[in-house]
SEFIRO-827578 format. One record per residue (C-alpha): residue number from 1; residue in one letter; x, y, z. Coordinates in nm, 2 decimals, always signed. Layout:
# SEFIRO-827578
<NUM A <X Y Z>>
...
END
This chain:
# SEFIRO-827578
<1 M <-3.05 -3.32 -4.70>>
<2 N <-3.09 -3.38 -5.06>>
<3 D <-2.80 -3.55 -5.22>>
<4 P <-2.59 -3.31 -5.46>>
<5 Y <-2.61 -3.42 -5.83>>
<6 T <-2.43 -3.32 -6.13>>
<7 L <-2.54 -3.17 -6.47>>
<8 N <-2.28 -3.09 -6.74>>
<9 G <-2.01 -3.05 -6.49>>
<10 I <-2.20 -2.84 -6.26>>
<11 T <-2.29 -2.98 -5.92>>
<12 L <-2.64 -2.86 -5.79>>
<13 T <-2.68 -2.90 -5.41>>
<14 A <-3.05 -2.80 -5.37>>
<15 P <-3.35 -3.04 -5.41>>
<16 P <-3.49 -2.99 -5.78>>
<17 I <-3.81 -2.78 -5.81>>
<18 Q <-4.08 -2.80 -6.07>>
<19 R <-3.99 -2.70 -6.43>>
<20 Q <-3.62 -2.66 -6.32>>
<21 G <-3.52 -2.83 -6.64>>
<22 E <-3.66 -2.56 -6.87>>
<23 I <-3.39 -2.32 -6.72>>
<24 L <-3.11 -2.54 -6.64>>
<25 T <-3.07 -2.68 -6.99>>
<26 R <-2.74 -2.83 -7.10>>
<27 E <-2.67 -2.54 -7.32>>
<28 A <-2.74 -2.28 -7.04>>
<29 L <-2.52 -2.46 -6.80>>
<30 D <-2.23 -2.46 -7.06>>
<31 F <-2.27 -2.07 -7.10>>
<32 V <-2.27 -2.03 -6.71>>
<33 K <-1.96 -2.25 -6.68>>
<34 A <-1.79 -2.05 -6.97>>
<35 L <-1.85 -1.72 -6.79>>
<36 H <-1.76 -1.85 -6.46>>
<37 R <-1.42 -1.99 -6.57>>
<38 A <-1.34 -1.66 -6.74>>
<39 T <-1.42 -1.43 -6.46>>
<40 H <-1.39 -1.62 -6.13>>
<41 K <-1.04 -1.52 -6.03>>
<42 R <-1.09 -1.17 -6.12>>
<43 R <-1.41 -1.14 -5.90>>
<44 E <-1.21 -1.29 -5.61>>
<45 E <-0.94 -1.04 -5.65>>
<46 L <-1.18 -0.75 -5.66>>
<47 L <-1.36 -0.89 -5.35>>
<48 D <-1.01 -0.90 -5.18>>
<49 H <-0.96 -0.53 -5.32>>
<50 R <-1.28 -0.44 -5.13>>
<51 C <-1.15 -0.57 -4.80>>
<52 R <-0.82 -0.39 -4.84>>
<53 Q <-0.99 -0.06 -4.91>>
<54 R <-1.22 -0.08 -4.63>>
<55 K <-0.93 -0.14 -4.39>>
<56 A <-0.76 +0.15 -4.54>>
<57 V <-1.07 +0.37 -4.48>>
<58 A <-1.11 +0.24 -4.13>>
<59 A <-0.75 +0.32 -4.06>>
<60 G <-0.82 +0.69 -4.15>>
<61 A <-0.76 +0.71 -4.53>>
<62 D <-1.06 +0.90 -4.67>>
<63 P <-1.18 +0.81 -5.04>>
<64 H <-1.09 +1.07 -5.29>>
<65 F <-1.09 +1.13 -5.67>>
<66 L <-0.83 +0.90 -5.83>>
<67 P <-0.53 +1.09 -5.97>>
<68 E <-0.46 +0.78 -6.20>>
<69 T <-0.80 +0.84 -6.38>>
<70 R <-0.78 +1.21 -6.39>>
<71 H <-0.73 +1.18 -6.77>>
<72 I <-1.07 +1.01 -6.80>>
<73 R <-1.26 +1.28 -6.61>>
<74 E <-1.09 +1.56 -6.79>>
<75 D <-1.14 +1.42 -7.14>>
<76 A <-1.47 +1.60 -7.23>>
<77 S <-1.50 +1.42 -7.56>>
<78 W <-1.61 +1.08 -7.48>>
<79 R <-1.99 +0.97 -7.44>>
<80 V <-2.17 +0.65 -7.36>>
<81 A <-2.35 +0.46 -7.62>>
<82 P <-2.67 +0.62 -7.78>>
<83 T <-2.98 +0.55 -7.58>>
<84 A <-3.13 +0.20 -7.65>>
<85 P <-3.48 +0.13 -7.76>>
<86 G <-3.73 +0.13 -7.46>>
<87 L <-3.50 +0.34 -7.23>>
<88 E <-3.55 +0.66 -7.39>>
<89 D <-3.81 +0.77 -7.14>>
<90 R <-3.77 +0.64 -6.80>>
<91 R <-3.95 +0.89 -6.58>>
<92 V <-4.11 +0.64 -6.34>>
<93 E <-3.97 +0.31 -6.27>>
<94 I <-4.13 +0.05 -6.04>>
<95 T <-3.92 -0.18 -5.83>>
<96 G <-3.99 -0.54 -5.70>>
<97 P <-3.89 -0.91 -5.68>>
<98 V <-3.96 -1.14 -5.97>>
<99 D <-4.22 -1.34 -5.80>>
<100 R <-4.53 -1.42 -6.02>>
<101 K <-4.78 -1.18 -5.86>>
<102 M <-4.53 -0.91 -5.86>>
<103 T <-4.43 -0.96 -6.22>>
<104 I <-4.79 -0.93 -6.32>>
<105 N <-4.85 -0.61 -6.10>>
<106 A <-4.54 -0.44 -6.20>>
<107 L <-4.62 -0.50 -6.57>>
<108 N <-4.97 -0.35 -6.53>>
<109 S <-4.84 -0.06 -6.30>>
<110 G <-4.82 +0.21 -6.58>>
<111 A <-4.46 +0.27 -6.49>>
<112 R <-4.22 +0.31 -6.80>>
<113 V <-3.96 +0.06 -6.65>>
<114 W <-3.97 -0.24 -6.44>>
<115 L <-3.66 -0.30 -6.23>>
<116 A <-3.71 -0.69 -6.20>>
<117 D <-3.52 -0.76 -5.89>>
<118 M <-3.32 -1.07 -5.81>>
<119 E <-3.13 -0.89 -5.54>>
<120 D <-3.22 -0.68 -5.23>>
<121 S <-3.60 -0.73 -5.25>>
<122 S <-3.55 -1.11 -5.31>>
<123 T <-3.44 -1.39 -5.09>>
<124 P <-3.21 -1.62 -5.30>>
<125 S <-3.37 -1.95 -5.21>>
<126 W <-3.33 -2.19 -5.50>>
<127 S <-3.70 -2.18 -5.54>>
<128 N <-3.70 -1.79 -5.58>>
<129 V <-3.39 -1.82 -5.81>>
<130 I <-3.53 -2.07 -6.05>>
<131 N <-3.89 -1.96 -6.04>>
<132 G <-3.78 -1.59 -6.09>>
<133 Q <-3.61 -1.69 -6.41>>
<134 L <-3.93 -1.90 -6.51>>
<135 N <-4.16 -1.60 -6.45>>
<136 L <-3.95 -1.37 -6.65>>
<137 R <-3.94 -1.61 -6.94>>
<138 D <-4.32 -1.66 -6.91>>
<139 A <-4.39 -1.29 -6.90>>
<140 L <-4.17 -1.22 -7.22>>
<141 A <-4.35 -1.52 -7.39>>
<142 G <-4.70 -1.37 -7.29>>
<143 R <-4.81 -1.66 -7.11>>
<144 I <-4.78 -1.55 -6.74>>
<145 G <-5.09 -1.57 -6.49>>
<146 F <-5.15 -1.62 -6.14>>
<147 T <-5.42 -1.73 -5.90>>
<148 S <-5.41 -1.62 -5.54>>
<149 P <-5.51 -1.87 -5.26>>
<150 E <-5.83 -1.66 -5.23>>
<151 G <-5.92 -1.72 -5.59>>
<152 K <-5.83 -1.38 -5.75>>
<153 E <-5.69 -1.40 -6.10>>
<154 Y <-5.39 -1.18 -6.21>>
<155 R <-5.31 -1.14 -6.58>>
<156 V <-5.11 -0.89 -6.78>>
<157 E <-5.31 -0.62 -6.94>>
<158 G <-5.22 -0.47 -7.29>>
<159 P <-5.00 -0.56 -7.56>>
<160 A <-4.63 -0.62 -7.51>>
<161 D <-4.53 -0.29 -7.66>>
<162 T <-4.74 -0.08 -7.41>>
<163 L <-4.57 -0.26 -7.10>>
<164 P <-4.29 -0.13 -6.89>>
<165 T <-3.94 -0.20 -7.03>>
<166 I <-3.79 -0.49 -6.81>>
<167 V <-3.44 -0.42 -6.66>>
<168 V <-3.31 -0.73 -6.45>>
<169 R <-3.11 -0.65 -6.15>>
<170 P <-2.89 -0.96 -6.06>>
<171 R <-2.73 -1.01 -5.73>>
<172 G <-2.41 -0.83 -5.62>>
<173 W <-2.06 -0.96 -5.64>>
<174 H <-2.04 -1.05 -5.27>>
<175 L <-2.33 -1.32 -5.27>>
<176 P <-2.25 -1.66 -5.40>>
<177 E <-2.50 -1.92 -5.55>>
<178 K <-2.42 -2.17 -5.29>>
<179 H <-2.62 -2.43 -5.47>>
<180 V <-2.43 -2.42 -5.78>>
<181 L <-2.07 -2.55 -5.78>>
<182 I <-1.80 -2.57 -6.04>>
<183 Q <-1.51 -2.79 -5.92>>
<184 D <-1.63 -2.72 -5.56>>
<185 V <-1.63 -2.34 -5.61>>
<186 A <-1.96 -2.17 -5.58>>
<187 V <-2.06 -1.97 -5.89>>
<188 A <-2.13 -1.61 -5.83>>
<189 G <-2.49 -1.52 -5.77>>
<190 G <-2.50 -1.23 -5.98>>
<191 L <-2.33 -1.42 -6.29>>
<192 F <-2.58 -1.69 -6.25>>
<193 D <-2.87 -1.46 -6.25>>
<194 F <-2.73 -1.28 -6.57>>
<195 A <-2.62 -1.58 -6.75>>
<196 L <-2.95 -1.76 -6.74>>
<197 Y <-3.17 -1.45 -6.82>>
<198 F <-2.94 -1.36 -7.09>>
<199 F <-2.91 -1.69 -7.24>>
<200 H <-3.28 -1.78 -7.25>>
<201 N <-3.43 -1.44 -7.33>>
<202 A <-3.18 -1.21 -7.52>>
<203 R <-3.31 -1.29 -7.86>>
<204 T <-3.68 -1.26 -7.75>>
<205 L <-3.60 -0.92 -7.61>>
<206 M <-3.41 -0.82 -7.93>>
<207 D <-3.72 -0.93 -8.13>>
<208 Q <-3.95 -0.72 -7.90>>
<209 G <-3.71 -0.43 -7.96>>
<210 R <-3.63 -0.37 -7.59>>
<211 G <-3.35 -0.53 -7.44>>
<212 P <-3.16 -0.71 -7.28>>
<213 Y <-3.11 -0.46 -7.00>>
<214 F <-2.96 -0.48 -6.66>>
<215 Y <-2.90 -0.30 -6.33>>
<216 L <-2.58 -0.36 -6.17>>
<217 P <-2.57 -0.35 -5.80>>
<218 K <-2.32 -0.29 -5.52>>
<219 I <-2.04 -0.19 -5.75>>
<220 E <-1.75 -0.02 -5.54>>
<221 N <-1.52 +0.10 -5.81>>
<222 H <-1.46 +0.13 -6.18>>
<223 L <-1.25 -0.20 -6.20>>
<224 E <-1.56 -0.40 -6.09>>
<225 A <-1.77 -0.22 -6.38>>
<226 R <-1.47 -0.33 -6.61>>
<227 L <-1.54 -0.68 -6.51>>
<228 W <-1.91 -0.65 -6.59>>
<229 N <-1.82 -0.51 -6.91>>
<230 D <-1.60 -0.79 -7.01>>
<231 I <-1.88 -1.03 -6.91>>
<232 F <-2.12 -0.85 -7.15>>
<233 V <-1.87 -0.86 -7.43>>
<234 Q <-1.80 -1.24 -7.40>>
<235 A <-2.18 -1.33 -7.33>>
<236 Q <-2.27 -1.14 -7.67>>
<237 H <-1.98 -1.31 -7.84>>
<238 L <-2.09 -1.66 -7.73>>
<239 L <-2.44 -1.63 -7.84>>
<240 G <-2.36 -1.44 -8.16>>
<241 I <-2.54 -1.12 -8.06>>
<242 P <-2.41 -0.79 -8.19>>
<243 Q <-2.17 -0.62 -7.95>>
<244 G <-2.34 -0.32 -7.75>>
<245 T <-2.68 -0.50 -7.75>>
<246 I <-2.68 -0.51 -7.38>>
<247 R <-2.73 -0.19 -7.19>>
<248 A <-2.66 -0.15 -6.81>>
<249 T <-2.76 +0.11 -6.54>>
<250 V <-2.52 +0.12 -6.25>>
<251 L <-2.64 +0.17 -5.91>>
<252 I <-2.42 +0.43 -5.73>>
<253 E <-2.48 +0.29 -5.37>>
<254 T <-2.14 +0.26 -5.23>>
<255 I <-1.94 +0.57 -5.10>>
<256 T <-1.63 +0.45 -5.29>>
<257 A <-1.81 +0.42 -5.62>>
<258 A <-1.94 +0.79 -5.58>>
<259 F <-1.57 +0.91 -5.62>>
<260 E <-1.56 +0.71 -5.97>>
<261 M <-1.88 +0.78 -6.12>>
<262 E <-1.73 +0.89 -6.47>>
<263 E <-1.48 +0.61 -6.46>>
<264 I <-1.76 +0.36 -6.40>>
<265 L <-1.96 +0.50 -6.70>>
<266 Y <-1.62 +0.51 -6.90>>
<267 E <-1.56 +0.13 -6.85>>
<268 L <-1.91 +0.04 -6.95>>
<269 R <-1.93 +0.31 -7.22>>
<270 D <-2.04 +0.08 -7.50>>
<271 H <-2.30 -0.06 -7.27>>
<272 A <-2.40 +0.21 -7.03>>
<273 A <-2.75 +0.35 -7.00>>
<274 G <-2.71 +0.54 -6.69>>
<275 L <-2.66 +0.56 -6.31>>
<276 N <-2.90 +0.53 -6.02>>
<277 A <-2.88 +0.70 -5.69>>
<278 G <-2.93 +0.40 -5.47>>
<279 R <-2.99 +0.59 -5.15>>
<280 W <-3.04 +0.33 -4.88>>
<281 D <-2.74 +0.11 -4.97>>
<282 Y <-2.55 +0.44 -5.00>>
<283 I <-2.63 +0.53 -4.64>>
<284 F <-2.54 +0.18 -4.53>>
<285 S <-2.21 +0.19 -4.72>>
<286 V <-2.13 +0.52 -4.53>>
<287 I <-2.19 +0.36 -4.21>>
<288 K <-2.02 +0.04 -4.29>>
<289 N <-1.69 +0.21 -4.41>>
<290 F <-1.66 +0.49 -4.13>>
<291 R <-1.82 +0.29 -3.83>>
<292 T <-1.51 +0.30 -3.63>>
<293 R <-1.41 +0.66 -3.72>>
<294 G <-1.57 +0.83 -3.44>>
<295 P <-1.84 +1.11 -3.39>>
<296 R <-1.78 +1.28 -3.73>>
<297 F <-1.93 +0.99 -3.91>>
<298 V <-2.22 +0.90 -3.67>>
<299 L <-2.58 +0.97 -3.83>>
<300 P <-2.89 +1.02 -3.64>>
<301 D <-3.20 +0.81 -3.65>>
<302 R <-3.25 +0.63 -3.98>>
<303 N <-3.57 +0.83 -4.07>>
<304 A <-3.39 +1.16 -3.99>>
<305 V <-3.13 +1.10 -4.27>>
<306 T <-3.31 +1.26 -4.58>>
<307 M <-3.20 +1.35 -4.92>>
<308 T <-3.16 +1.71 -4.82>>
<309 A <-2.87 +1.62 -4.59>>
<310 P <-2.56 +1.79 -4.74>>
<311 F <-2.38 +1.48 -4.79>>
<312 M <-2.67 +1.35 -4.98>>
<313 R <-2.72 +1.65 -5.18>>
<314 A <-2.36 +1.65 -5.30>>
<315 Y <-2.39 +1.29 -5.40>>
<316 T <-2.70 +1.33 -5.61>>
<317 E <-2.62 +1.66 -5.77>>
<318 Q <-2.27 +1.51 -5.87>>
<319 L <-2.44 +1.20 -5.99>>
<320 V <-2.67 +1.41 -6.22>>
<321 R <-2.37 +1.61 -6.35>>
<322 A <-2.16 +1.30 -6.44>>
<323 C <-2.44 +1.13 -6.62>>
<324 H <-2.55 +1.43 -6.84>>
<325 R <-2.19 +1.52 -6.92>>
<326 R <-2.16 +1.18 -7.07>>
<327 G <-2.50 +1.13 -7.24>>
<328 A <-2.63 +0.89 -6.97>>
<329 H <-2.96 +0.89 -6.79>>
<330 A <-2.95 +0.98 -6.42>>
<331 I <-3.23 +0.79 -6.22>>
<332 G <-3.34 +0.89 -5.88>>
<333 G <-3.40 +0.71 -5.56>>
<334 M <-3.67 +0.50 -5.40>>
<335 A <-3.99 +0.60 -5.26>>
<336 A <-4.03 +0.32 -5.02>>
<337 F <-4.39 +0.43 -4.88>>
<338 I <-4.68 +0.19 -4.91>>
<339 P <-5.00 +0.34 -4.92>>
<340 N <-5.25 +0.25 -4.63>>
<341 R <-5.62 +0.31 -4.75>>
<342 R <-5.75 +0.26 -4.41>>
<343 D <-5.58 +0.59 -4.27>>
<344 E <-5.66 +0.87 -4.51>>
<345 Q <-5.48 +1.13 -4.31>>
<346 A <-5.16 +0.94 -4.28>>
<347 N <-5.18 +0.85 -4.62>>
<348 A <-5.21 +1.20 -4.75>>
<349 L <-4.91 +1.32 -4.54>>
<350 A <-4.69 +1.03 -4.67>>
<351 L <-4.80 +1.10 -5.04>>
<352 E <-4.71 +1.48 -4.99>>
<353 K <-4.36 +1.36 -4.88>>
<354 V <-4.33 +1.14 -5.20>>
<355 R <-4.45 +1.43 -5.42>>
<356 A <-4.19 +1.65 -5.25>>
<357 D <-3.90 +1.40 -5.29>>
<358 K <-3.99 +1.35 -5.64>>
<359 T <-4.02 +1.72 -5.73>>
<360 R <-3.66 +1.77 -5.57>>
<361 E <-3.54 +1.50 -5.80>>
<362 A <-3.69 +1.65 -6.11>>
<363 G <-3.57 +1.99 -6.03>>
<364 D <-3.22 +1.86 -5.99>>
<365 G <-3.22 +1.72 -6.33>>
<366 F <-3.29 +1.35 -6.27>>
<367 D <-3.44 +1.18 -6.59>>
<368 G <-3.67 +0.95 -6.38>>
<369 S <-3.73 +0.79 -6.03>>
<370 W <-3.81 +0.48 -5.84>>
<371 V <-4.13 +0.38 -5.66>>
<372 A <-4.21 +0.06 -5.48>>
<373 H <-4.58 +0.04 -5.50>>
<374 P <-4.81 +0.06 -5.79>>
<375 D <-5.02 +0.33 -5.61>>
<376 L <-4.72 +0.57 -5.62>>
<377 V <-4.68 +0.57 -6.00>>
<378 P <-4.94 +0.82 -6.07>>
<379 V <-4.78 +1.06 -5.81>>
<380 A <-4.44 +1.02 -5.94>>
<381 M <-4.56 +1.03 -6.29>>
<382 E <-4.75 +1.35 -6.24>>
<383 V <-4.42 +1.53 -6.12>>
<384 F <-4.22 +1.41 -6.39>>
<385 D <-4.47 +1.49 -6.67>>
<386 A <-4.46 +1.85 -6.52>>
<387 A <-4.09 +1.88 -6.53>>
<388 L <-4.04 +1.69 -6.87>>
<389 G <-4.34 +1.80 -7.07>>
<390 D <-4.30 +1.63 -7.43>>
<391 R <-3.92 +1.56 -7.38>>
<392 P <-3.84 +1.20 -7.29>>
<393 N <-3.56 +1.31 -7.04>>
<394 Q <-3.35 +1.58 -6.91>>
<395 L <-3.02 +1.50 -7.07>>
<396 H <-2.99 +1.87 -7.19>>
<397 R <-2.95 +1.98 -6.84>>
<398 L <-2.58 +1.93 -6.80>>
<399 R <-2.56 +2.09 -6.44>>
<400 E <-2.24 +2.29 -6.52>>
<401 D <-2.33 +2.46 -6.21>>
<402 V <-2.22 +2.16 -6.01>>
<403 R <-1.85 +2.08 -5.94>>
<404 P <-1.70 +1.75 -5.83>>
<405 D <-1.64 +1.81 -5.45>>
<406 D <-1.46 +1.53 -5.26>>
<407 V <-1.51 +1.71 -4.94>>
<408 A <-1.87 +1.75 -4.98>>
<409 L <-1.93 +1.38 -5.03>>
<410 L <-1.79 +1.32 -4.69>>
<411 D <-1.97 +1.60 -4.49>>
<412 I <-2.16 +1.34 -4.28>>
<413 A <-2.11 +1.55 -3.96>>
<414 A <-2.35 +1.83 -4.11>>
<415 T <-2.65 +1.60 -4.12>>
<416 P <-2.92 +1.74 -3.90>>
<417 G <-3.11 +1.52 -3.63>>
<418 T <-3.05 +1.31 -3.32>>
<419 I <-3.05 +0.96 -3.19>>
<420 T <-3.35 +0.87 -3.00>>
<421 E <-3.45 +0.59 -2.80>>
<422 R <-3.75 +0.54 -3.05>>
<423 G <-3.49 +0.53 -3.33>>
<424 V <-3.30 +0.27 -3.15>>
<425 R <-3.62 +0.06 -3.10>>
<426 E <-3.74 +0.09 -3.47>>
<427 N <-3.40 -0.03 -3.59>>
<428 L <-3.43 -0.34 -3.39>>
<429 E <-3.78 -0.39 -3.48>>
<430 V <-3.71 -0.35 -3.86>>
<431 G <-3.40 -0.55 -3.83>>
<432 V <-3.53 -0.86 -3.67>>
<433 R <-3.87 -0.84 -3.87>>
<434 Y <-3.70 -0.80 -4.20>>
<435 I <-3.47 -1.08 -4.15>>
<436 E <-3.74 -1.31 -4.02>>
<437 S <-3.94 -1.24 -4.35>>
<438 W <-3.62 -1.29 -4.55>>
<439 L <-3.56 -1.63 -4.41>>
<440 R <-3.91 -1.73 -4.51>>
<441 G <-3.83 -1.64 -4.85>>
<442 N <-3.98 -1.29 -4.87>>
<443 G <-3.70 -1.02 -4.94>>
<444 A <-3.95 -0.73 -4.97>>
<445 A <-4.13 -0.68 -4.65>>
<446 A <-4.39 -0.43 -4.56>>
<447 I <-4.32 -0.29 -4.22>>
<448 N <-4.48 +0.02 -4.05>>
<449 N <-4.60 +0.13 -4.40>>
<450 L <-4.26 +0.12 -4.56>>
<451 M <-4.12 -0.14 -4.80>>
<452 E <-3.82 -0.27 -4.65>>
<453 D <-3.55 -0.46 -4.83>>
<454 A <-3.21 -0.58 -4.75>>
<455 A <-3.05 -0.23 -4.79>>
<456 T <-3.29 -0.05 -4.54>>
<457 A <-3.25 -0.35 -4.29>>
<458 E <-2.87 -0.30 -4.33>>
<459 I <-2.89 +0.06 -4.23>>
<460 S <-3.07 -0.05 -3.91>>
<461 R <-2.83 -0.32 -3.80>>
<462 S <-2.52 -0.12 -3.89>>
<463 Q <-2.65 +0.19 -3.70>>
<464 I <-2.69 -0.03 -3.40>>
<465 W <-2.34 -0.15 -3.42>>
<466 Q <-2.19 +0.17 -3.49>>
<467 W <-2.39 +0.37 -3.21>>
<468 I <-2.26 +0.09 -2.96>>
<469 Y <-1.91 +0.10 -3.10>>
<470 T <-1.89 +0.49 -3.05>>
<471 S <-2.09 +0.51 -2.71>>
<472 A <-2.32 +0.74 -2.89>>
<473 L <-2.57 +0.95 -2.70>>
<474 T <-2.95 +0.97 -2.74>>
<475 D <-3.12 +1.29 -2.72>>
<476 D <-3.20 +1.23 -2.37>>
<477 G <-2.83 +1.19 -2.26>>
<478 E <-2.83 +0.82 -2.23>>
<479 V <-2.53 +0.63 -2.35>>
<480 I <-2.59 +0.34 -2.61>>
<481 T <-2.43 +0.03 -2.48>>
<482 R <-2.46 -0.33 -2.58>>
<483 D <-2.64 -0.42 -2.25>>
<484 R <-2.89 -0.13 -2.30>>
<485 V <-2.94 -0.25 -2.65>>
<486 T <-2.99 -0.60 -2.54>>
<487 D <-3.24 -0.49 -2.30>>
<488 L <-3.45 -0.30 -2.56>>
<489 L <-3.41 -0.60 -2.80>>
<490 D <-3.57 -0.82 -2.54>>
<491 E <-3.87 -0.58 -2.52>>
<492 E <-3.92 -0.55 -2.89>>
<493 F <-3.89 -0.93 -2.93>>
<494 A <-4.15 -0.99 -2.67>>
<495 S <-4.38 -0.76 -2.85>>
<496 L <-4.37 -0.94 -3.18>>
<497 A <-4.68 -1.13 -3.29>>
<498 R <-4.56 -1.49 -3.33>>
<499 F <-4.73 -1.73 -3.57>>
<500 D <-4.69 -2.09 -3.69>>
<501 G <-4.38 -2.14 -3.90>>
<502 D <-4.22 -1.80 -3.81>>
<503 R <-3.84 -1.77 -3.80>>
<504 Y <-3.82 -1.51 -3.54>>
<505 D <-3.57 -1.71 -3.31>>
<506 E <-3.33 -1.76 -3.60>>
<507 A <-3.38 -1.40 -3.70>>
<508 R <-3.28 -1.29 -3.37>>
<509 E <-2.98 -1.49 -3.38>>
<510 V <-2.88 -1.35 -3.73>>
<511 F <-2.94 -0.99 -3.59>>
<512 E <-2.74 -1.03 -3.28>>
<513 E <-2.46 -1.16 -3.48>>
<514 V <-2.46 -0.88 -3.74>>
<515 A <-2.56 -0.59 -3.51>>
<516 L <-2.43 -0.68 -3.17>>
<517 G <-2.11 -0.90 -3.23>>
<518 T <-1.76 -0.78 -3.18>>
<519 E <-1.69 -0.83 -3.55>>
<520 F <-1.89 -0.65 -3.84>>
<521 P <-2.00 -0.89 -4.12>>
<522 A <-2.00 -0.69 -4.44>>
<523 F <-2.34 -0.80 -4.54>>
<524 L <-2.62 -0.95 -4.32>>
<525 T <-2.76 -1.13 -4.61>>
<526 V <-2.44 -1.34 -4.64>>
<527 T <-2.47 -1.45 -4.28>>
<528 A <-2.81 -1.53 -4.32>>
<529 Y <-2.77 -1.71 -4.64>>
<530 S <-2.48 -1.91 -4.54>>
<531 K <-2.64 -2.04 -4.22>>
<532 Y <-3.01 -2.04 -4.20>>
<533 L <-3.15 -2.02 -4.55>>
<534 R <-3.36 -2.33 -4.62>>
<535 D <-3.46 -2.50 -4.94>>
<536 G <-3.76 -2.72 -4.93>>
<537 T <-3.75 -2.89 -4.61>>
<538 S <-3.39 -2.90 -4.57>>
<539 L <-3.16 -2.67 -4.37>>
<540 V <-2.87 -2.61 -4.63>>
<541 A <-2.53 -2.60 -4.46>>
<542 A <-2.27 -2.35 -4.56>>
END
């Protein structure tokens, strides 16, 4: 293992990589250190609050609208900051990790926004973390290029002002950056991602007239949004940048955050750009929080839980209402389908499902939506062009027909569908194959024509855990037990196509711990990151 070394009072435990010094400058590390010292204690307190809240829900306390913040919801006068340049029209956003090839493909995609993802579609190896920062910096400087092993050249096409607006998603509060220690305390991964990108690129983005902008993931309540807002205020102050320059879109992807959408916008109001319906993490959050509460909260096969389920309809319609009431953009969920040009019939059916999904979102009043593949940009663009016409958004649609309804948000039992053996097998396959990919450094894995990321893998493993815990029944009447799932896992594992350098053995170990264990780890990525993620040729211990 590489010996730790210290730069500017920060201990780095990973082997240095090429060009690292361009990012980890003395001044940048001072910036990281200042933000860490100002926020570390509060972050730890908020993570403790998450644990207490999950225990309360597990004990039978359903989430609800907060009486102590009723005055914020009932005050109709406040609005978020005016729309920032480059974010007026967000009708199609493409998401993807910040590796070099994806950076170029996203910028060439024709989407209006690129969600440059340092979170769920990116494995946080040291190489990925630092190279992601370098790739974004090179892209903004107009000097990014890539040559594939086959010799194919990738270059950004068109001038900077015609490219998608870049919105960076740092890691969530739950994941530390274990390779960066300040007085033996790991810096928060999300803080590290934000600080380095902001420090190196804020003025370049301001000169280009579009940024710096961020997506904030995994927020569970308005107090966590307040912490991010305080970080923004301090970061702008330290660099002498006008307050309010930063804009942030919050992913509503936890069940608790769904009861505090207006409060989250309020806490970030000087920096808020909108909310996003992070559907996959939202479903995972529902399972995680209610996993021990019995049949009322047991969902059918993952593929059967669609956006037309009553609890998902309540969530998305209330999100649009909250956003437009406060002058913020509402951004729809992910179309995770990956086109397969070798199967035209299957491709046509899948594209029709994407079109129907985006049509529903546009009809509900969303201002834009996400896709995971460049080939889906034209489909989503066509739908939103038809809905928007010459308008950049649908902020005028206040959705006054929608009323906040805490009961509807928890109507899980009304979800149609069944649990099938095929659904169990698919969860096992996706879980193991995704974790294997993640351990090799690839956090966005194409599996069965779908783009799987950490959120979708979380659904797979948490459903398995919950189905076992509740002794759920498949549609053919078979009880789902740990022994039965282990037998099916043996069969699915034996069918995997092995290759030199694969990480399937370790992936299975992780999957069994997070899906079959007595305890339920809050995030599979924390388990995998602390135990098995390699950097260079070393196995980095917790």
